[in-house]
C-alpha positions in Angstrom: -9.5 -16.3 0.1 -9.6 -13.0 1.8 -12.6 -11.9 3.7 -14.4 -8.7 2.7 -13.0 -5.5 4.2 -15.4 -3.4 5.9 -15.0 0.2 7.2 -14.7 0.5 10.9 -18.0 1.6 12.5 -19.0 5.2 12.8 -21.3 4.4 15.9 -20.2 6.6 18.8 -18.9 4.6 21.8 -17.9 5.7 25.1 -14.6 7.4 25.2 -11.7 6.1 27.1 -9.1 8.9 27.0 -5.9 7.9 28.7 -3.5 10.4 30.7 -0.2 8.6 30.5 3.5 9.3 29.7 5.3 8.6 26.5 9.0 8.0 26.2 11.0 10.4 24.0 14.6 10.2 23.1 16.8 12.1 25.6 18.8 14.3 23.4 22.2 15.0 24.9 22.4 18.3 23.0 25.9 18.0 21.9 25.0 16.9 18.3 26.1 13.3 18.9 24.0 10.7 17.0 21.7 8.2 18.8 23.2 5.0 20.1 22.8 2.2 17.4 20.2 -0.5 18.0 21.6 -4.2 17.3 19.1 -6.9 16.6 20.3 -10.5 15.9 21.4 -13.9 17.3 18.2 -14.1 19.3 18.4 -10.6 21.1 18.0 -7.0 20.7 20.2 -4.5 22.4 18.8 -0.9 22.7 20.5 1.4 25.2 19.3 4.7 23.9 18.3 7.0 26.8 14.7 8.0 26.9 12.8 10.5 28.9 9.0 10.2 30.2 6.7 13.1 29.3 3.1 13.5 30.0 0.4 13.1 27.3 -3.4 12.6 27.1 -3.9 9.8 24.4 -7.3 10.3 22.7 -9.5 7.5 22.0 -10.9 7.3 18.5 -13.6 4.9 19.0 -16.7 5.6 16.8 -14.6 8.2 14.9 -12.0 5.9 13.2 -13.1 6.8 9.8 -12.0 10.5 10.3 -8.2 9.1 10.3 -6.7 8.0 7.0 -3.1 7.1 5.9 -2.9 10.3 3.8 -4.6 12.6 6.0 -3.0 11.6 9.4 -0.5 8.8 8.6 -2.6 6.1 10.1 -5.9 4.2 9.5 -8.3 1.6 11.3 -10.0 -1.1 9.3 -12.0 -4.0 10.0 -10.3 -7.1 8.6 -10.8 -10.8 9.4 -7.9 -13.3 9.1 -8.0 -16.9 8.7 -5.1 -17.0 11.0 -6.0 -16.9 14.6 -3.0 -18.1 16.9 0.2 -16.8 15.0 2.4 -19.2 16.6 3.3 -21.2 13.5 5.8 -19.1 11.6 5.1 -21.1 8.2 1.3 -20.4 8.5 2.1 -16.7 9.2 4.0 -16.6 5.9 1.7 -18.7 3.7 -1.6 -17.7 5.0 -1.2 -14.2 6.8 1.2 -12.6 4.3 -0.9 -12.9 1.2 -3.9 -11.6 3.3 -1.8 -8.5 4.3 -0.9 -7.9 0.8 -4.4 -8.1 -0.6 -5.5 -5.8 2.3 -3.1 -3.0 1.4 -3.9 -3.3 -2.3 -7.6 -3.0 -1.4 -7.1 -0.1 0.9 -4.5 1.9 -1.2 -5.0 1.0 -4.7 -1.3 0.0 -4.9 -0.2 -2.4 -7.6 2.4 -4.2 -5.7 2.8 -5.2 -1.9 5.8 -6.9 -0.6 5.8 -8.0 3.0 9.4 -8.0 4.2 9.2 -9.2 7.8 7.0 -9.4 10.9 7.1 -9.4 14.6 4.9 -11.3 17.1 4.8 -9.9 20.7 3.6 -11.5 23.7 6.3 -10.6 26.3 6.1 -8.4 29.4 6.4 -4.6 29.0 10.2 -4.5 30.2 11.2 -7.4 27.9 14.5 -5.4 26.7 16.0 -6.2 30.2 15.8 -10.0 30.0 19.2 -10.3 28.6 20.4 -13.0 26.2 17.5 -14.5 23.9 15.2 -11.5 24.8 13.5 -11.9 21.3 11.9 -15.1 22.4 9.9 -12.9 24.9 9.5 -10.0 22.7 7.1 -7.4 24.2 5.6 -3.8 23.5 7.9 -1.1 22.5 7.3 1.8 24.9 9.5 4.3 23.2 8.2 6.7 20.5 9.8 6.0 16.9 9.3 5.6 13.5 10.6 2.2 11.9 12.2 3.9 8.9 13.6 7.3 8.3 13.5 8.8 4.9 17.0 7.5 4.3 16.2 4.2 5.8 13.1 3.6 3.8 15.2 3.8 0.4 17.7 1.5 2.0 14.8 -1.1 2.6 13.6 -0.7 -0.8 17.0 -1.4 -2.5 17.7 -4.0 0.0 14.3 -6.0 -0.8 14.6 -5.3 -4.6 18.4 -4.8 -5.4 17.8 -5.1 -9.2 14.8 -2.9 -9.4 15.7 -0.2 -6.9 16.7 2.3 -9.4 13.3 2.2 -11.2 11.2 2.0 -8.0 12.5 5.0 -6.3 11.4 7.1 -9.4 7.6 6.3 -8.4 5.6 6.6 -5.4 6.3 3.9 -2.8 5.3 3.6 0.8 6.4 1.5 3.9 3.1 0.6 6.0 2.9 -1.5 9.1 -0.1 -3.7 9.6 -0.8 -3.9 13.4 -3.2 -6.6 14.6 -4.2 -7.7 18.3 -4.1 -11.4 18.7 -6.4 -11.1 21.7 -8.4 -8.1 22.7 -5.9 -5.4 23.8 -6.1 -4.0 27.4 -2.7 -3.8 28.7 -0.1 -1.7 26.8 -2.0 -0.4 23.9 -0.6 1.2 20.9 -0.7 4.8 20.3 -0.2 6.9 16.9 0.5 10.5 16.5 -1.2 12.7 14.0 1.6 13.3 11.3 0.5 16.8 10.9 1.4 17.6 14.6 5.0 16.3 14.1 7.5 18.5 12.1 10.6 16.9 10.5 12.7 18.8 12.9 11.5 16.6 15.8 12.8 13.5 13.9 16.5 12.4 14.3 18.0 9.5 12.3 19.2 6.6 14.3 21.1 3.6 13.2 19.4 0.1 13.4 21.3 -3.1 12.5 19.2 -6.2 12.2 21.2 -9.2 11.1 23.2 -8.1 7.7 20.8 -5.1 7.1 21.8 -1.7 8.2 18.6 0.5 8.4 17.8 3.7 9.8 14.7 4.8 12.0 13.6 7.8 13.5 13.9 8.8 17.3 11.9 11.6 18.3 12.7 14.9 20.3 9.9 15.8 22.7 7.2 18.3 21.6 4.3 19.0 23.7 2.2 19.9 20.6 2.2 16.2 19.1 -1.4 14.8 19.2 -1.6 11.2 20.3 -4.6 8.8 19.4 -5.6 5.1 20.0 -8.7 2.8 19.8 -9.7 1.5 23.1 -10.2 -2.4 23.4 -8.8 -3.3 19.8 -10.0 -6.8 19.1 -8.3 -9.2 16.5 -10.5 -8.0 13.7 -9.5 -4.3 14.4 -6.5 -3.8 12.3 -4.3 -0.5 12.4 -2.4 0.6 9.4 0.8 2.7 10.3 2.5 4.6 7.5 6.3 4.6 8.4 7.2 6.3 5.0 5.7 7.9 1.9 7.9 9.2 -0.9 4.9 11.7 -1.9 5.6 14.8 0.2 2.2 16.1 -0.3 0.5 14.0 2.1 0.9 12.7 5.7 4.4 11.0 5.2 4.9 9.0 8.7 3.3 8.3 11.8 5.0 8.1 15.3 3.9 5.2 17.4 4.6 3.7 20.7 2.9 1.4 23.3 1.9 3.2 26.5 0.6 2.2 29.9 -3.0 2.5 30.9 -3.0 2.5 34.6 -6.6 0.8 34.5 -5.0 -2.2 33.1 -1.6 -2.3 34.8 -2.2 -5.7 36.2 -3.6 -7.3 33.1 -2.0 -10.1 31.3 0.7 -9.2 28.7 -0.4 -7.9 25.4 -0.4 -10.2 22.3 -0.2 -8.6 18.9 1.4 -9.1 15.5 2.8 -6.3 13.2 3.7 -7.1 9.4 5.9 -4.6 7.6 5.2 -4.0 3.8 6.7 -2.1 0.9 3.9 -0.5 -1.1 4.6 0.3 -4.7 2.5 2.0 -7.3 
């Protein structure tokens, strides 16, 4: 049974804007493709060079309703889950997946939602450098990215629905991540960029290999005009919907996202969160 979805509050709260750095792909400038990422056998290998750039990340607290999937590429909603710990893989799939599917149907009006994977993050900030089996200590991703490029989104659709792909690509479809704190977020919160501030020219397709699937994500060229947002102290009932792809070119089609450091909470314990990745069909 799904609990009733409520819109996030519009009560104005004190703002906690954060001056920080965000890591962008270090384009070598010679036309070479970004280094591929490999995920499998318990580890992820990501050797792409990135460079830090200064930004102010704006706190949306009290104004969440101003940001929607179609206007900005992301949306905050209140949603209570029956799953609390997210330590049991079977419970995540049998309890949480159906909740996520119903949540997106209710928010978007979609006729079909399919969860294709999830990531639980409890590890330290620099977890990539832990070597073999680093996925067991998966932590926040502190690099600006979008999980699927336009090419990668169609690859994922056809991979998940091999017998239906030719028909499904004729209609509107999306890929949306459902991002939820497991405990209230202080360290390494997640930021999202207004899709309207990010031209396609800033995005570069980058190969991503996960087990048998060869996907493509976006890495991002630095642009000081990107506008970044987050919600301070997100609690487990504060859910962030991140649009990674939309086949409708007349709305916001994708939102950059990245974890970032808030110096006020540098010494807090590692962030705990879960993201569920969904194909949304109409």
